[in-house]
C-alpha positions as YAML, in Angstrom:
chain: A
units: angstrom
residues:
- id: 1
  name: MET
  ca: [180.93, 200.55, 77.05]
- id: 2
  name: LYS
  ca: [183.96, 198.34, 76.26]
- id: 3
  name: TYR
  ca: [182.48, 195.52, 78.31]
- id: 4
  name: LEU
  ca: [179.21, 195.72, 76.40]
- id: 5
  name: VAL
  ca: [181.03, 195.52, 73.06]
- id: 6
  name: VAL
  ca: [183.13, 192.55, 74.22]
- id: 7
  name: LEU
  ca: [180.02, 190.78, 75.53]
- id: 8
  name: LEU
  ca: [178.17, 191.40, 72.27]
- id: 9
  name: ILE
  ca: [181.08, 190.06, 70.20]
- id: 10
  name: ALA
  ca: [181.33, 186.98, 72.42]
- id: 11
  name: LEU
  ca: [177.61, 186.24, 72.10]
- id: 12
  name: VAL
  ca: [177.61, 186.69, 68.33]
- id: 13
  name: SER
  ca: [180.72, 184.55, 67.82]
- id: 14
  name: HIS
  ca: [179.26, 181.82, 70.05]
- id: 15
  name: SER
  ca: [176.00, 181.70, 68.11]
- id: 16
  name: ILE
  ca: [177.77, 181.67, 64.75]
- id: 17
  name: ASN
  ca: [179.73, 178.51, 65.55]
- id: 18
  name: ALA
  ca: [177.18, 176.83, 67.80]
- id: 19
  name: GLN
  ca: [176.64, 173.22, 66.82]
- id: 20
  name: LYS
  ca: [173.78, 171.56, 68.62]
- id: 21
  name: VAL
  ca: [172.37, 168.15, 69.43]
- id: 22
  name: ASN
  ca: [168.66, 168.02, 70.21]
- id: 23
  name: GLY
  ca: [168.67, 171.81, 70.59]
- id: 24
  name: VAL
  ca: [171.51, 171.72, 73.15]
- id: 25
  name: PRO
  ca: [174.83, 173.38, 72.23]
- id: 26
  name: ILE
  ca: [177.67, 170.83, 72.27]
- id: 27
  name: ASP
  ca: [179.54, 172.85, 74.92]
- id: 28
  name: GLU
  ca: [176.49, 172.85, 77.21]
- id: 29
  name: ILE
  ca: [175.62, 169.15, 77.22]
- id: 30
  name: ASP
  ca: [175.02, 168.28, 80.86]
- id: 31
  name: ALA
  ca: [176.35, 164.72, 80.85]
- id: 32
  name: GLU
  ca: [179.62, 163.20, 81.98]
- id: 33
  name: TYR
  ca: [179.59, 160.59, 79.20]
- id: 34
  name: VAL
  ca: [178.50, 160.80, 75.58]
- id: 35
  name: GLN
  ca: [178.59, 158.24, 72.81]
- id: 36
  name: ILE
  ca: [179.32, 159.02, 69.18]
- id: 37
  name: VAL
  ca: [177.65, 156.60, 66.78]
- id: 38
  name: GLY
  ca: [178.90, 156.81, 63.22]
- id: 39
  name: THR
  ca: [177.83, 155.18, 59.98]
- id: 40
  name: ASN
  ca: [179.18, 155.60, 56.47]
- id: 41
  name: LYS
  ca: [177.12, 157.85, 54.21]
- id: 42
  name: LEU
  ca: [175.84, 156.25, 51.02]
- id: 43
  name: PHE
  ca: [177.95, 157.02, 47.96]
- id: 44
  name: SER
  ca: [180.34, 159.16, 50.01]
- id: 45
  name: SER
  ca: [183.56, 158.86, 51.98]
- id: 46
  name: LYS
  ca: [182.04, 160.89, 54.85]
- id: 47
  name: VAL
  ca: [180.33, 159.55, 57.96]
- id: 48
  name: THR
  ca: [177.01, 160.41, 59.55]
- id: 49
  name: VAL
  ca: [177.46, 161.00, 63.26]
- id: 50
  name: GLU
  ca: [174.87, 160.93, 66.01]
- id: 51
  name: ILE
  ca: [175.44, 161.83, 69.66]
- id: 52
  name: ASP
  ca: [173.82, 159.99, 72.55]
- id: 53
  name: PHE
  ca: [174.08, 161.76, 75.89]
- id: 54
  name: GLY
  ca: [171.00, 160.17, 77.43]
- id: 55
  name: GLN
  ca: [168.60, 162.66, 75.92]
- id: 56
  name: ARG
  ca: [164.96, 161.73, 75.57]
- id: 57
  name: THR
  ca: [163.98, 161.11, 71.95]
- id: 58
  name: LYS
  ca: [160.76, 160.28, 70.16]
- id: 59
  name: LEU
  ca: [160.13, 156.68, 69.13]
- id: 60
  name: LEU
  ca: [160.35, 157.58, 65.45]
- id: 61
  name: GLY
  ca: [162.53, 160.64, 65.97]
- id: 62
  name: SER
  ca: [164.35, 162.67, 63.40]
- id: 63
  name: TYR
  ca: [168.08, 163.15, 62.89]
- id: 64
  name: LYS
  ca: [167.79, 166.56, 64.62]
- id: 65
  name: GLU
  ca: [167.30, 164.80, 67.93]
- id: 66
  name: THR
  ca: [170.61, 162.93, 67.88]
- id: 67
  name: GLY
  ca: [172.60, 164.42, 65.01]
- id: 68
  name: ILE
  ca: [174.93, 167.38, 65.16]
- id: 69
  name: VAL
  ca: [173.42, 170.35, 63.36]
- id: 70
  name: ASP
  ca: [174.77, 173.85, 62.73]
- id: 71
  name: LYS
  ca: [173.06, 177.18, 63.39]
- id: 72
  name: ASP
  ca: [170.98, 176.73, 60.23]
- id: 73
  name: GLU
  ca: [169.77, 173.29, 61.41]
- id: 74
  name: LYS
  ca: [171.84, 171.58, 58.68]
- id: 75
  name: ARG
  ca: [173.69, 168.36, 59.42]
- id: 76
  name: VAL
  ca: [177.39, 168.66, 60.19]
- id: 77
  name: ALA
  ca: [179.32, 166.21, 58.00]
- id: 78
  name: PHE
  ca: [182.55, 164.59, 59.16]
- id: 79
  name: ASN
  ca: [185.29, 163.13, 56.99]
- id: 80
  name: SER
  ca: [185.82, 160.20, 59.36]
- id: 81
  name: MET
  ca: [185.20, 159.05, 62.90]
- id: 82
  name: VAL
  ca: [188.56, 160.53, 63.86]
- id: 83
  name: ASP
  ca: [187.35, 163.88, 62.49]
- id: 84
  name: ALA
  ca: [184.28, 163.58, 64.75]
- id: 85
  name: LEU
  ca: [186.50, 162.57, 67.67]
- id: 86
  name: ASN
  ca: [188.73, 165.62, 67.13]
- id: 87
  name: PHE
  ca: [185.60, 167.79, 66.97]
- id: 88
  name: MET
  ca: [184.35, 166.47, 70.30]
- id: 89
  name: THR
  ca: [187.83, 166.79, 71.85]
- id: 90
  name: SER
  ca: [187.85, 170.46, 70.88]
- id: 91
  name: HIS
  ca: [184.58, 170.76, 72.81]
- id: 92
  name: GLY
  ca: [185.95, 169.35, 76.06]
- id: 93
  name: TYR
  ca: [185.62, 165.57, 75.74]
- id: 94
  name: GLU
  ca: [188.23, 162.81, 75.96]
- id: 95
  name: PHE
  ca: [188.26, 159.37, 74.39]
- id: 96
  name: VAL
  ca: [187.41, 156.39, 76.62]
- id: 97
  name: GLN
  ca: [186.64, 153.38, 74.42]
- id: 98
  name: ALA
  ca: [185.63, 152.41, 70.87]
- id: 99
  name: TYR
  ca: [184.09, 149.41, 69.18]
- id: 100
  name: ALA
  ca: [182.51, 148.65, 65.82]
- id: 101
  name: PHE
  ca: [180.18, 146.04, 64.43]
- id: 102
  name: SER
  ca: [178.58, 145.31, 61.09]
- id: 103
  name: VAL
  ca: [174.90, 145.64, 60.27]
- id: 104
  name: GLY
  ca: [174.37, 144.12, 56.85]
- id: 105
  name: ASN
  ca: [177.19, 145.48, 54.73]
- id: 106
  name: GLN
  ca: [177.66, 148.61, 56.81]
- id: 107
  name: ASN
  ca: [179.98, 149.22, 59.77]
- id: 108
  name: VAL
  ca: [178.58, 151.05, 62.79]
- id: 109
  name: TYR
  ca: [181.20, 152.76, 64.97]
- id: 110
  name: HIS
  ca: [180.68, 153.57, 68.64]
- id: 111
  name: TYR
  ca: [183.04, 155.90, 70.52]
- id: 112
  name: LEU
  ca: [182.52, 156.49, 74.23]
- id: 113
  name: LEU
  ca: [183.75, 159.88, 75.47]
- id: 114
  name: ARG
  ca: [183.96, 161.53, 78.88]
- id: 115
  name: LYS
  ca: [183.68, 165.25, 79.58]
- id: 116
  name: ILE
  ca: [186.97, 166.66, 80.84]
- id: 117
  name: LYS
  ca: [186.35, 168.17, 84.26]
- id: 118
  name: SER
  ca: [187.58, 171.72, 84.59]
- id: 119
  name: GLU
  ca: [189.32, 172.44, 87.84]
...
C-alpha cells in the first residue's frame, strides 16, 4: 500500500510541474543536443524561448510546437536567456555554445545545449 501511495504522489507531482515542448515533457526529450532560441518580448523585459530538438513541425506551425508550455498549455515566460539556461540545466542539460544576431531591431539569441549523460 505504501508503494502505491508513493507512486501516486510521484505521478501527480510530475504532472503538476511538467513543462512540455511539442507535447514532449522536457525531461523526456530524446535528443542529445537541443537549441534554445530566444527573442525579446514586445513591451516587456522578458524573453520568448523556443526549443529545437529536431522535432518535426508544420510549415506554419504554432508556438506550441517549439515553445515551452506548462500543464495548462500556457507559455512559460523567462526573465532572461540565463533564466532559460538555468531552467534547462535543472532538466539535465549543459551549455555548449551561444551566439546572437540582429533581425531588424531585435536580437535573436541561440544557445546550444547537450544532454548530460547519466552513468
